[in-house]
N, C-alpha and C positions, 0 to 999 in steps of 0.2 A: 269287219266293217272298216271303211276308209272315210274319214271326214276331214274337212279343212281345219287347219290348225288356227282356229280363231274362236274366241268366246269360251263359255263354260263347257269343258269337255268331261268333267267329273265334279262331284260335289266338293272336292278338295282342290281341283286344278282348273285354272283359267289361262287360256292363251291370249296374249295381248299384242297390240300393234298391228302387224300385217301377217298374212299367211306366209309370205316369202321369208320373213325374218321374225318368227314369233319368239316371244319370251314367255316362259311358263312360270306362273305364279302358283305356288303350292302352300296351302294354309293348313298348318297343324293346329293342335289344340293350344299349344304354348308359343310356338315360333313359326315363322313363315320364311319361305325360300323362293328366290327367283332364279331361273336357270337361263343363262345367256342374255346378251344385251345387244345383239345385232349390229347394224351399221350405225356409225355415229350420228348421221342425219336424223335417225329415228329417236334420238334422245328425248326431245320434247314430247313426242307421242308416247313413249314408254312412261315418262313421268306423269303425264295426264291420265294415262290408263291406270297407273298404280294408285293415283288419288281416287279414281272411280271405284277401284276394288277395295281399298282400305279406308277411304274417307280422309279427312284432314287430320284426325287424331292418331292414326297409325301409319306404319310403313313396314316394308319387309325387313326382316332381320339379316338375311344373307342374300348375296348374289354370287352364285357359283358359275364359273365358266367351264364349258366342255373342252375348249382348247384355245390356242392363241391367235387364230386368224381374225382379221379385221372385221369380218361380218359376224363375229360372235362376242367380241370384247368391246366393239366400237363405242357404245354408249356407257360403258362401265364407269369411266372417270367422270363423265357428265352427271350421272346419277349420284355418284358419291359426293360430288360438290353440292348437289341439291338435297341429298339425304345423308348427312354426315354420320348418322348412326349405322348406316348400311355397312356390313362386313363383306368384303370381297374375298372369294375363295377360288383357288385353282392349283394346278400342278406347280411344283417347284421350278420347272423350266419357264413357265409363264411368269412367275415372280421375277425372274431375271430379265426376260424380254420386255416386261412392262416398264423397265427402267432404261432400256437400250434405245438411244436416239435413232439409230439407223432402222431398227425394226418399226418404231413408231412412225418414222417418216414414210416407210413403205405402206403402212396401214392407212395413213392419211391420204397418200397418193391414190391407192386403190379405192378408197371411199369416195373420192371425187368423181369417179366414173359412174356413180349411181345417180344420174341426173333425174331419174324417175322418182327419187325420194326427196327432191328439193322442196316439194310442197309440204313436207312434214316439218320444215323449219322456215316458215314464211317470215318470221320476225327476225331472222338472221342471227340467232343466238350463236355464241361461240361453242361449237361442238367438236373442236379440234381434239384429237386424242393426244393428251399430254402424259408424261410419266405418271404412273399410279402405283399404289402400294397394294400388294396382295396380303390381306390381313390373316387369312386362314390358308396355310399350305396343306393341300390335300394329297392323299396317297391311297393305294390299294388297301382295303380293309377298314378304312375310317368309317365311322357311323355317327350321324348327327340325329339326335332325338328331337323331333319337332313337336312331340306330343301326339300320340295316336298314330303317328307316321314316323318311320325311320328312313333316313336317306343314307344308303350304302354307296360307297365310292369304289369304282373299279377302274383300274388303269387299262386303257384299250388303245395302245399305240398302233401306228400304221398309217393313219391319215396324217397325224403329226406325232412327234415323240411325246408331246405333253397332253395327248387326248385322254379325257376322263369320261366315263359314263356314270350316271346316277340311277339307282334302282330303289323303288319303294316297295318292299316285300309285302306289306300289309294289303296293298291293292295291286300288286304285280305289275307295276308301271315302270318302264325303262325310258331313260332320256339319254340317247347314245351320241348326241352331237352328230358329226359326220362320219363316225367310225363304221357305219354300215352303208354309206353312200347317200346320195341325194335322190329321192323319188320326185321326179319332175312332173310338170303339169301338161307338157306338150304331147303330141302324138308320135314324136320320133322315138329315139332311144329313151325309154322311160326311166331307167335307173342310171345315174351317173356314178360310176365306181370311183372311190375317193382315196385309194392308197396313194400317198405322196412321199412319206418318209420311208416306209418299208412294206413291201408286198407281203412277206411272210408274217410280219407282226400284224398286219391287217387281217390276214387269214386267221391267225390264232385268236385275235380279238373277236372276230365274228363267231368263232366256235365257242368262245367264252360266253358271249351274250346269248347264243343259242341255248347253252346249258342252263341259263336262268329261266327259260320258258316263260317269258313275259306274256301277259294277256293284254297289255296296252303298251304301244311304242309311240312316244311323243317325239317325232322327228324334228330335226333342227330347221327344216325348211318344208313348208307346204302342207304336210299331212299328219294326222294322228291315225294309227292303226289299232284295231281292237280285236279281241277274241282270235279266231282261227287266222285272220288276215295277218295278225302280228307274228305268229310263228312261221307262217308261210313266207313272209317277207324276208326274214333273216336267212332262211334256207335259200331263197331265190337270190338274195344278195351274194351269198357265198358262191352259188353257181355262176352268177354273172361276173364275179371277180375272176374266176378261173377262165371264163370265156374272154374277158377283156384282156387278160394277159396274152392269150392266144392271138387276139387281134393285133396287139402291139408287136408281138414277135413276128407275125406274118408281114407286117409293114416293114419291120427291120430287115427281114429276109429279102423282101422285094427290093429294098434300098441297099442291099449288100452291106448292111451294117452301118450305113450313113445315118446318124441320128437326126440331122437337120432335114434331110430328105423325108425320112419316115414321119417326122413331126409335121412337116408341111402337108403331107398326104393325109394324115389323120385329121388335121384341122379342116381340110377341104371336105373329107368324107363325113365328119361328125358335126363340127361347129358350123361351118358355112352352109351345110345342107339344111340345118334346122337349129337356129339360134333363138327360137321364140321364148323359151323358158330357161335358157342357159345364162350364167353370170356374165358380166362384162368381159369383153375379149381378153383384156390384159390379165385378169384374174384366172380365166380359164386356161390361157396359154401357159401361165406360170405353173399351174398344177400339172397340166399335160406334159410340159417339158420335163418336170421332175419325174413323172411316171415313166416316160420313155427312156430317159437317161438311166433311171434305176434298173429297169428291165434289161437295157443294153449292157450295163455293168454285170448284172447277174449272168447273162448269156456268156459274156467274156470269161467270167470266173469259172463257170461250168465247163467251158471248152478247154480252158487252161488246166483244169483238174482232171481231165480225161486221160 
C-alpha cells in the first residue's frame, strides 16, 4: 500500500507538516523521537504541529537527522531554539558541517528557492539556519530505547557520506532518508535516484536495507509504503539505480566524455521535460552534476586500469 506521508500512519507514528517535507514523530512509552526537519521555512509549521501532537506540557525528546542536506536539517536549529530540551542527533560528519559557515550559507541559499513554502512563515520569523550543535553523535549499531520501541541506527552512505537510516524492529518500520531515492508524485520518471557521494556505497546501502525486510518504509518525501509495496520498492530502487548509471554512461558516451555536454543533455531530457514534482533547479542541478562527474571519474579509472 502507498499513502501520502501526512497524518497518523501508525498508532505510534505521525507525519507532520507537508507531504513534500514530512517530519515523522514517533512516540514510545517513555521517550519520543522526531526524524528530519525539512526546509527552514517550515519551522513554524513543524512547531505548531508538534504542539498539536504533544500538547503544551510535552515535547519530543530527540530530533534525529537522516543526513546533512538543507531540506532535512533546515528547521532543526529553529526547533531547538523554541524547544531547548530537544536533543539533536546525527552522523559525526553532520556535527562538523553544522558548525561550518560555508555549508550553512549554501543551505540558506538553496532554501530561499522554495518560494512555495513562504506561506508557512507569514509572520516573518527568523528561520535562518545558524550554526547548531549535534547533541547525540550517531553511528552504525547504536540503539535508542524509546520504551516499547527501539530505534536502531544504520549507516547508509552513498547519497551523502553522512546518511543514516533508522529502523524500528518491533514494528518493522524503516526511515531511510534519501538513501533509496525519492519517489515522486508526477507522471514522468517516478523514482529520482539519489547517489551523490558514491555510486557503490549507494548500491551497498540499498542491499543493506533490503536485508532488513521492512514492512513499512517512511520515505523522506511524499510517501509511506507498507507491506509488499515496501519490499518491492527497495528492489525496484536497486534496479533503477543500475539503469540510471547506464543512462548517465550513455550520455557521456554520446558526448565523447565531455561532462558539461552530457550534463546539459540530461537536464533537457529529464528536468526540463518534466519538472512538476522535482526540486528547485539549482538543487537538482547540484546533485545531478555530482552524479555525472562521479560516474565520469569511475569510467576513467576503469579505463586506466584495463
